[in-house]
C-alpha positions in Angstrom: -80.7 -109.7 69.5 -81.8 -112.6 67.1 -82.5 -112.5 63.7 -84.3 -115.6 62.0 -83.9 -115.1 58.3 -86.0 -117.2 55.8 -84.5 -117.3 52.3 -83.4 -119.4 49.0 -80.6 -119.0 47.4 -81.8 -118.2 44.2 -84.3 -115.6 45.1 -82.6 -112.0 44.2 -85.1 -110.2 47.0 -83.5 -112.4 49.5 -80.3 -111.2 48.4 -81.4 -107.5 48.5 -83.1 -108.1 51.9 -79.7 -109.3 53.0 -78.0 -106.5 51.8 -80.6 -104.2 53.3 -80.3 -105.7 56.2 -76.6 -105.7 57.1 -76.3 -102.5 55.4 -79.3 -101.4 58.5 -76.9 -103.2 61.0 -73.8 -101.7 60.1 -75.3 -98.2 60.9 -77.3 -99.6 63.9 -74.5 -101.6 65.9 -76.8 -101.2 69.2 -76.5 -105.0 70.0 -74.6 -107.9 69.1 -76.2 -109.5 66.4 -76.7 -113.6 66.2 -78.2 -114.5 62.8 -80.3 -118.1 62.2 -80.4 -118.6 58.5 -83.3 -120.9 57.8 -83.9 -122.6 54.2 -87.2 -121.9 52.4 -86.8 -123.9 49.1 -88.8 -122.5 46.1 -89.1 -125.6 44.6 -87.6 -129.1 45.1 -88.7 -130.7 42.4 -86.2 -129.2 40.2 -83.9 -132.1 39.2 -79.9 -131.8 40.1 -79.3 -130.7 36.3 -81.7 -128.0 36.8 -83.9 -126.5 33.9 -83.5 -124.1 31.1 -83.8 -121.1 33.6 -85.9 -118.4 30.8 -88.4 -121.2 29.7 -88.7 -122.3 33.1 -89.2 -118.5 34.6 -91.8 -117.6 31.4 -93.8 -121.2 32.4 -93.4 -120.5 36.6 -94.9 -117.0 36.1 -96.9 -117.5 32.9 -95.5 -114.4 31.3 -94.0 -114.0 27.9 -90.0 -113.6 26.8 -90.7 -109.8 26.6 -92.3 -109.7 30.0 -89.8 -111.7 31.5 -86.6 -109.4 30.6 -88.8 -106.6 31.8 -89.1 -108.2 35.2 -85.2 -109.2 35.0 -84.5 -105.5 34.2 -86.6 -104.0 37.3 -85.1 -106.8 39.6 -81.4 -105.6 38.5 -81.8 -102.5 38.6 -83.2 -102.8 42.4 -80.3 -105.0 43.1 -77.7 -102.1 41.7 -79.7 -99.4 43.9 -79.1 -101.9 47.1 -75.6 -102.5 45.8 -75.6 -106.0 44.3 -74.9 -107.6 41.3 -78.0 -109.8 40.0 -77.0 -110.8 36.5 -79.6 -112.3 35.2 -78.0 -112.8 31.5 -75.5 -115.0 33.2 -77.8 -117.7 34.6 -78.2 -120.7 32.3 -80.1 -122.5 34.8 -83.2 -122.7 37.4 -81.7 -125.2 39.9 -82.6 -127.3 43.0 -81.2 -125.2 46.5 -81.1 -127.9 48.9 -77.5 -128.6 48.4 -76.5 -124.9 48.7 -79.1 -124.6 52.1 -76.7 -127.8 53.2 -73.7 -125.8 52.9 -75.0 -123.3 55.0 -76.3 -125.5 57.7 -72.5 -127.0 57.7 -70.6 -124.1 57.5 -69.1 -122.4 60.7 -70.7 -120.1 62.4 -68.2 -117.8 61.9 -68.2 -118.1 58.2 -71.6 -118.5 58.0 -73.1 -115.2 56.6 -70.2 -115.0 54.3 -71.2 -118.2 52.9 -74.5 -117.2 52.2 -73.3 -114.1 50.3 -70.8 -116.3 48.4 -73.3 -118.7 47.2 -75.9 -115.6 46.2 -73.0 -114.5 43.9 -72.3 -117.9 42.8 -75.2 -118.1 41.2 -76.4 -114.1 40.6 -73.2 -113.2 39.3 -71.2 -116.2 37.9 -74.3 -118.4 36.6 -72.9 -121.3 38.3 -75.2 -124.4 39.1 -75.3 -124.1 43.0 -77.5 -127.4 42.5 -74.1 -128.8 41.5 -71.8 -130.6 44.5 -69.0 -130.0 43.0 -69.5 -126.0 42.8 -70.7 -126.0 46.2 -68.0 -128.0 47.5 -66.0 -125.5 46.1 -67.6 -122.9 48.0 -67.0 -124.8 51.0 -62.9 -125.1 50.7 -62.7 -121.7 50.1 -64.0 -121.2 53.7 -61.5 -124.1 55.1 -63.9 -126.3 55.0 -62.5 -130.2 54.0 -63.8 -131.3 50.9 -63.6 -135.0 51.8 -65.7 -134.4 55.1 -67.8 -132.4 53.1 -68.8 -134.3 50.8 -69.8 -137.3 52.9 -71.8 -134.7 54.7 -73.5 -133.5 51.9 -74.4 -136.9 50.9 -75.9 -137.8 54.4 -79.4 -138.2 54.0 -80.3 -136.9 57.7 -78.7 -133.6 56.3 -80.7 -133.4 53.9 -83.6 -133.9 55.6 -83.3 -131.7 58.0 -83.4 -129.2 55.1 -85.8 -130.3 53.2 -87.8 -130.3 56.9 -87.2 -127.0 58.2 -88.2 -125.1 54.6 -91.8 -127.4 55.2 -91.9 -125.8 58.5 -91.6 -122.4 57.8 -94.5 -122.9 55.2 -96.6 -125.1 58.3 -95.9 -121.7 60.3 -97.6 -119.1 58.0 -94.5 -118.0 56.0 -95.1 -117.9 51.6 -92.7 -116.0 50.4 -89.4 -114.7 50.9 -87.1 -113.1 52.2 -88.9 -112.8 55.9 -87.0 -111.6 58.9 -88.2 -112.5 62.6 -86.0 -110.0 65.3 -86.3 -111.3 68.6 -89.0 -113.8 68.0 -91.7 -111.2 67.8 -91.1 -108.7 65.3 -91.5 -109.8 61.6 -90.0 -108.0 58.2 -91.7 -110.1 55.5 -90.0 -108.4 51.9 -86.5 -106.5 51.3 -88.0 -103.6 52.2 -85.6 -100.8 52.9 -82.7 -99.8 55.2 -84.3 -97.3 57.2 -87.2 -99.9 57.4 -85.0 -102.4 59.0 -83.4 -100.2 61.1 -87.3 -99.3 62.8 -87.8 -102.8 62.8 -84.3 -103.3 64.8 -85.4 -100.5 67.5 -88.6 -101.8 67.8 -87.1 -105.8 68.5 -84.9 -104.1 70.4 -87.3 -102.7 73.3 -88.2 -106.2 73.7 -85.1 -106.6 75.6 -85.7 -104.1 78.0 -87.1 -105.3 81.6 -90.2 -104.5 82.4 -90.5 -101.9 85.4 -91.3 -102.9 88.5 
């Protein structure tokens, strides 16, 4: 089973969707699963130092502070129901996610899923700037990636260009919101949805692996 996941690391619904998918996979266990992570950078214009989080979100969504807090409360409750923490009070900066996606691309396959979760946790629970290379390198070294080599790779323009190009490619191919999941190249799930819906999608995708009867 091949699952392509398009996401951004500052998207709370992406974290919720990831949890629902992985909970579904824990129950399903019908086939070996290969997951490919794809960047979908929500705003590449944000500088490395980031913007003040709440004012940025108010302007982006065109809502008042009270409405924004209501939105955060509802999203946090959805996270709690899924089993993930989304501590919006901890978050101080709206950040550029290029570096975090570079780290995911560079991470060894056997720890890639864990690196994704660590990035989410660093932003949504610790409120750290995942657009800061020091923060990203610290995450990588926690998974035995060499700090010196990782810094060089993160500063490699080719790696940056690949991440940006892949994010643009997703939009050019009709993906305009995340999370977005594609199973076995055909079954598409747009949004975080429920564990049950993901199981249904997995079952549908699994049928695509069955050889046609002669």
